[in-house]
Structures are given as C-alpha cells and as structure tokens.
C-alpha positions in Angstrom: -0.2 0.1 0.2 1.1 3.6 -0.6 0.8 6.4 2.0 -2.5 8.0 0.0 -4.1 4.4 0.9 -2.9 4.5 4.1 -4.9 7.9 4.5 -7.8 7.0 2.9 -7.6 3.5 5.0 -6.5 4.4 8.6 -8.1 6.5 10.9 -5.7 9.2 13.1 -8.1 8.3 15.8 -7.9 4.8 15.7 -4.0 4.9 15.7 -4.0 8.2 18.6 -6.3 6.1 20.4 -4.5 2.5 19.9 -1.4 5.1 21.4 -3.7 5.3 24.9 -4.8 9.1 23.7 -8.2 9.8 25.7 -10.7 11.8 23.7 -12.3 14.4 25.9 -15.9 15.0 24.9 -16.4 17.5 27.2 -14.6 20.1 25.3 -17.5 19.8 22.8 -17.5 20.4 19.3 -15.3 19.3 16.2 -12.1 19.3 16.7 -12.2 16.7 19.3 -9.5 16.6 21.8 -7.0 14.0 22.5 -4.8 13.8 25.6 -2.3 11.2 26.4 -1.5 10.2 30.2 2.0 12.4 29.7 -0.1 15.4 28.8 0.4 15.5 25.4 -3.0 17.1 23.6 -3.8 16.9 20.2 -7.1 17.8 17.8 -8.3 15.7 15.5 -10.5 16.5 13.0 -12.3 13.2 12.2 -13.7 14.7 8.9 -10.8 16.2 7.2 -8.2 13.7 9.3 -6.2 16.1 9.8 -4.5 16.9 13.8 -2.6 19.6 14.8 -1.0 19.8 18.3 -2.0 22.3 21.1 1.6 22.9 22.0 2.6 25.4 19.3 4.8 23.8 16.8 4.8 22.1 13.7 3.1 18.9 15.0 0.3 18.9 12.7 -1.4 16.7 9.4 -2.0 13.4 8.2 -1.9 10.6 10.1 1.2 10.5 8.4 2.2 13.0 10.0 1.2 11.7 13.5 2.3 8.6 12.7 6.1 10.2 11.7 6.2 12.6 14.7 5.6 9.3 17.4 7.7 6.8 16.0 9.5 6.7 19.2 5.9 5.5 20.7 5.3 2.6 19.0 7.1 -0.9 18.9 8.9 -1.1 15.9 12.5 -1.3 15.3 13.8 0.8 11.8 17.2 2.1 10.5 15.3 4.4 8.4 12.4 6.5 9.8 10.4 5.9 6.7 11.0 2.2 6.8 9.2 3.0 10.5 6.4 5.0 9.2 5.3 2.1 6.8 5.7 -0.4 9.3 3.8 1.2 11.3 1.3 2.1 9.0 1.1 -1.2 7.6 0.6 -3.1 11.0 -2.9 -1.3 11.3 -3.8 -1.7 7.8 -3.9 -5.5 8.0 -6.0 -5.3 11.0 -8.7 -4.1 8.1 -10.7 -1.3 8.3 -11.2 0.3 11.7 -14.7 0.5 12.7 -16.6 3.5 12.4 -17.2 5.1 15.9 -19.2 7.8 17.0 -18.4 10.4 19.2 -21.1 12.4 19.7 -20.0 15.5 18.7 -22.3 18.5 19.5 -23.2 21.1 16.6 -22.0 24.1 16.5 -23.8 26.7 18.1 -23.8 30.0 18.2 -23.5 32.1 21.6 -27.1 33.1 22.1 -26.5 35.7 24.8 -30.8 35.7 25.7 -30.4 32.2 27.5 -28.5 33.2 30.1 -29.5 34.9 33.5 -26.9 37.5 34.1 -26.6 39.4 38.1 -23.8 41.7 39.9 -21.5 39.4 41.8 -21.2 40.3 45.1 -18.5 39.2 47.5 -21.2 36.7 49.7 -21.9 35.0 46.3 -18.6 34.9 45.2 -17.0 32.8 48.1 -16.3 29.8 46.1 -13.1 32.0 44.8 -12.4 32.8 48.4 -12.7 29.5 50.2 -12.3 27.0 47.0 -9.0 29.1 45.4 -7.8 30.5 48.0 -8.9 34.8 47.1 -9.0 37.1 49.7 -11.6 39.3 49.9 -10.1 42.8 48.9 -8.9 41.2 45.5 -12.2 39.8 44.7 -14.0 43.1 45.8 -11.4 44.9 43.3 -12.1 42.9 40.3 -15.5 42.2 41.0 -16.8 44.9 38.5 -15.2 42.1 36.2 -17.1 39.3 37.4 -20.7 38.3 37.3 -23.0 35.7 38.7 -25.1 33.6 35.2 -27.9 31.2 35.3 -28.7 29.2 31.9 -31.8 29.2 31.1 -31.5 26.5 28.7 -30.8 23.9 31.7 -32.0 20.7 30.4 -33.6 19.9 33.5 -34.2 20.9 37.0 -34.5 24.7 38.7 -31.1 26.9 36.4 -27.7 27.1 39.0 -25.5 30.5 39.4 -22.2 29.7 38.3 -19.4 32.5 38.7 -19.2 34.0 35.5 -15.8 35.4 34.1 -17.5 37.6 30.7 -15.8 37.2 27.3 -15.8 40.3 25.5 -13.2 41.7 22.5 -10.9 44.5 23.1 -13.0 48.1 22.8 -16.3 46.5 23.2 -18.4 45.6 25.8 -20.4 43.2 23.8 -20.8 39.8 25.6 -19.9 37.0 23.5 -19.2 34.1 26.0 -18.5 32.8 29.3 -16.8 31.7 31.0 -17.9 29.7 34.2 -16.6 28.5 37.6 -17.9 26.9 40.6 -17.3 24.2 43.2 -16.4 21.1 41.3 -17.1 22.7 37.6 -15.4 24.4 34.9 -16.9 25.3 31.2 -17.4 27.8 29.3 -21.3 28.7 28.1 -22.8 26.9 25.0 -21.2 28.8 21.3 -18.6 31.4 23.3 -16.6 32.6 21.0 -12.9 31.5 22.2 -11.5 32.1 18.9 -11.9 36.1 19.3 -13.4 36.5 22.8 -11.2 37.3 26.0 -11.8 38.2 29.7 -10.9 41.8 30.1 -10.5 43.5 33.9 -9.1 47.4 32.3 -8.3 48.9 34.8 -6.8 51.8 32.6 -10.4 52.4 30.9 -8.4 53.4 27.6 -5.9 52.3 25.8 -3.6 55.6 25.5 -4.0 55.6 29.4 -3.0 51.6 29.5 0.8 51.1 30.7 0.7 47.8 31.6 -1.1 44.7 30.0 -1.0 41.2 31.9 -1.5 37.9 30.3 -2.9 34.6 31.5 -4.5 31.8 31.0 -7.2 32.3 32.9 -8.7 34.6 35.1 -8.4 33.2 38.5 -4.3 33.1 38.1 -4.6 36.5 37.1 -6.4 37.6 40.5 -4.4 35.5 42.3 -0.5 37.3 41.3 -2.5 40.7 41.6 -3.4 39.4 45.3 0.5 38.4 45.6 2.3 41.2 44.3 -0.3 44.4 44.5 1.5 46.5 46.4 4.0 46.5 43.6 1.9 47.0 40.4 0.6 50.1 38.5 -2.9 48.2 38.6 -4.7 51.7 38.1 -3.1 52.1 34.9 -3.3 48.3 34.1 -5.2 45.6 31.9 -5.7 42.2 33.3 -6.4 39.8 30.2 -7.4 36.0 29.7 -6.9 34.1 26.5 -7.8 30.7 28.4 -7.1 27.2 28.2 -5.9 27.7 24.6 -4.3 30.7 22.7 -5.8 31.7 19.5 -4.1 33.7 16.9 -7.1 36.3 16.4 -7.2 36.7 20.3 -3.4 37.4 20.3 -3.4 40.2 17.7 -6.5 42.0 18.5 -4.7 42.6 22.1 -1.7 43.3 21.1 -3.8 46.1 18.3 -5.6 47.3 20.9 -2.9 47.9 23.5 0.3 48.5 21.2 2.5 51.2 23.7 1.6 49.4 27.0 4.6 47.5 28.3 3.4 43.5 28.0 3.9 40.7 30.5 2.8 37.2 30.7 1.5 35.2 33.7 1.6 31.8 32.3 1.8 28.8 33.8 5.3 27.4 34.7 4.8 24.8 32.5 6.1 23.7 29.1 2.9 25.0 27.7 3.2 28.4 29.3 6.6 28.4 27.9 5.5 28.2 24.6 2.7 30.6 25.4 5.8 33.3 25.7 7.4 32.7 22.7 4.3 32.7 20.9 3.4 36.2 21.9 7.3 37.1 21.6 6.9 35.8 17.9 3.9 38.3 17.4 5.5 41.2 18.0 8.5 40.1 16.4 6.5 40.8 13.4 8.5 38.2 11.6 7.2 34.9 9.3 8.4 33.0 11.8 7.3 29.0 10.8 6.2 27.3 14.0 9.1 24.7 15.5 9.8 21.8 14.7 9.3 19.0 17.8 11.9 16.4 17.7 12.5 14.1 20.6 13.8 16.2 23.1 14.0 19.0 21.4 12.8 21.8 19.4 14.0 22.7 16.2 13.5 27.0 15.1 13.8 27.5 11.6 14.4 31.6 11.2 15.0 33.8 8.2 19.0 32.5 7.5 19.1 30.7 10.9 18.5 27.7 12.4 18.8 26.5 16.5 17.7 23.8 18.8 16.3 24.1 22.5 16.2 21.4 24.5 12.2 20.8 25.6 13.3 20.7 29.0 15.1 24.3 28.8 12.5 25.9 26.8 12.2 29.7 27.9 11.6 32.9 26.4 15.0 33.9 27.4 16.5 30.7 25.6 14.4 31.8 22.7 16.0 35.2 22.3 18.9 34.7 23.3 19.6 32.0 20.5 17.1 33.7 17.7 18.5 37.3 18.7 14.8 38.7 18.6 14.4 41.2 21.8 10.4 41.2 22.5 10.7 43.2 25.6 8.0 41.0 27.6 8.2 40.9 31.2 8.0 36.8 32.1 6.5 36.0 35.6 6.3 32.5 36.6 5.4 31.0 39.7 8.1 29.8 42.0 8.6 27.9 44.9 6.9 24.4 45.8 4.9 22.8 48.3 5.4 19.1 49.6 8.3 18.9 46.9 6.0 19.7 44.1 6.7 22.9 41.9 4.2 25.6 41.7 2.2 25.3 38.3 1.0 28.8 38.7 0.5 31.6 40.8 -3.0 30.3 41.9 -1.1 27.1 43.0 0.7 30.0 46.2 -2.2 30.9 47.6 -4.5 27.8 47.3 -5.9 26.4 51.1 -4.5 23.0 49.6 -1.3 24.1 50.1 -0.7 26.7 53.4 1.8 28.6 51.6 1.7 31.9 53.5 5.1 31.3 54.5 6.4 30.9 50.8 4.8 34.0 48.9 7.9 36.6 48.7 9.8 34.1 47.0 9.2 35.8 43.4 10.3 39.1 42.8 8.9 41.3 40.3 
C-alpha cells in the first residue's frame, strides 16, 4: 500500500486511541481533543482526517505525520524513518478497516446571550473564589466589576444553577460573546462562546492610551492570584488583565496586542512547557517576523528563522533561551510562579495561595 491508501484506510483517531490517547468530549465540537497520560494533547478533525498539537509546534497534518512524529511510541525497529512509518501503518492496515465510531460531537452553536440570566456579583456569592481558591476579600472586591453571576435558562432539567461567570468580550467592545464559568467542582464555557476572539478583560485604565501595563494569563483566577500576591508593586490603576483561556488563538493575540500597542507587556502563563511556549508565541507575534512553528523532535524543538536555525532542549525551553538564540528582543516581562509545596513545584500563581498548600510563608519567593 502507498501513503495515499494508508490515509484513506486508517483514521487518525484509531491510531491515537491505540497509543493511549483519550478523547475529551467535554471540550465539545469538532475538532476533538485527545490527550495522552504524559500530557501530549492533539486536536483531531475526524472529517478532514487532520490534526494539530496544542503546543504551538509544527506537529500537525495527516495520519502519516501523526505516526512520523510519534515513531518512538510504537514497538517497531527501523534504520530509516520512512521504513518505520511504513511498518507502523502496515500493521494498522493489516487489521482491516477500523469500525466507525460515533463520538457524539455536538453541533456548533452560535452564542445566544438571551438564554443566560446575568446578575451582579457580590462578595458573599463569590465564596467559591475565597474558600476554594484562596482569594482574599480585597482581591475579589477589586475585580468584582469584571465578574458576574450567570444562570443558563436552557438547562435541560431542574432549576438553573447560578455559576460565577467571567464575561468574554473583544478589546474595545462591551458586547459579551461568551462566558468562562466556574463553581465548586465545575469548570466550563457557555455554549457557543466565541473562544477564537473573546477574552476576559479586567481593564482598570479604561482607555488604551492610559494603559501602561497589560498582563496576559491563561485564566482569570491566575491573574487575580498574581494581583493578590504583588499588588503593592503593581500600577494597577493603569493596567489591564487579560485572560485568553486554556488555549490561545492567534486572533485573540492579534486583537489584544493591536489594541494595547504601546503598553508594557507581561505574561503570567503557567510555569510548564505549554506556558513557556505561550511566552514565545507572543514574542514571535510582536517581532512581526514570518517565523514558522518550530519542529518538535524527540527531546528538543528546532526553530527555523530567516538565515538561522537552532535547537532548544524541551526541558530548557523559555522565552529567555529563545531570545538569546534568535536575537529577537520582544520587551516582554515574564512572570512565573516559583516555590513548591510538599516537593511539588507551583505551576501557577493560584497554587501559591491555594488553601490546599497553606503556603503563606512562601509567598515572597517571587520577585517582580
């Protein structure tokens, strides 16, 4: 069989599941999210039979590319890459056509603000943020104008439950295009939310020309936690806090950076591989250079810039390492949670204040 026949015969989803990737249907519609126990996460379009990795590399394409980029995960021996790919694909082809699987992917829906009852938040009703996430009353009160209480009136059964809602808007607009929802044991996004363009914006400056600092994070609670820890060192009244959500779309980044072109940029992304790749993605966007996504190798990333190529070990990846090797200077200030609890490093700033960690004595380990 040739590669074209393999592509027509072998679904990417079947290969992913055989390697231990599990679909997360809570993430919703096409594409489907598949995650491995080691954290590797890919989005697969089961109709087009294409995939891409959420880590910002060039790990994307068809089933051939999926196998090529994961050859070390298969129990095959080979001297040349092309031989290994053929061995793997032939083993799936010999099993016969994979049975069709219905993942019950919900249809895409437009966001309908009319289905949600929205009320102003209060310190009392935001007790999840204090009791479960360790935010203090002053922090909650300061950010309360940018938080609502939301009920989904289209809930299938029972009385609509009131969740904490972080409104998603676009820079310069008050129109709500979605909700980032939180509560005890619950984390979700309102149906039809525009996650490609909408973001949570806590703008204390009010106008872009007055904004001196913009802080970008992955979720509102991380940003609020950062504020709580270092508010005495921040020029909050001339700042804006922006949450892109769990994944950053290029359209989100472009809109935000265009709206606050002169403000000092800060990143509050997680202290993990994905968070560090977000730092680099923002630096690349600010550079206005046509830089392709890096190529993911076994234990490093290969960056190809005009006239220059270099590799950075995955366990050494950081914006500083990227800027040193590339010569790019973005001007971004990176903030990462430091310290640990019970030998486990903090991944984000909420880890530092989270009640489970009881780490008051460790809150001074980070310097701005």
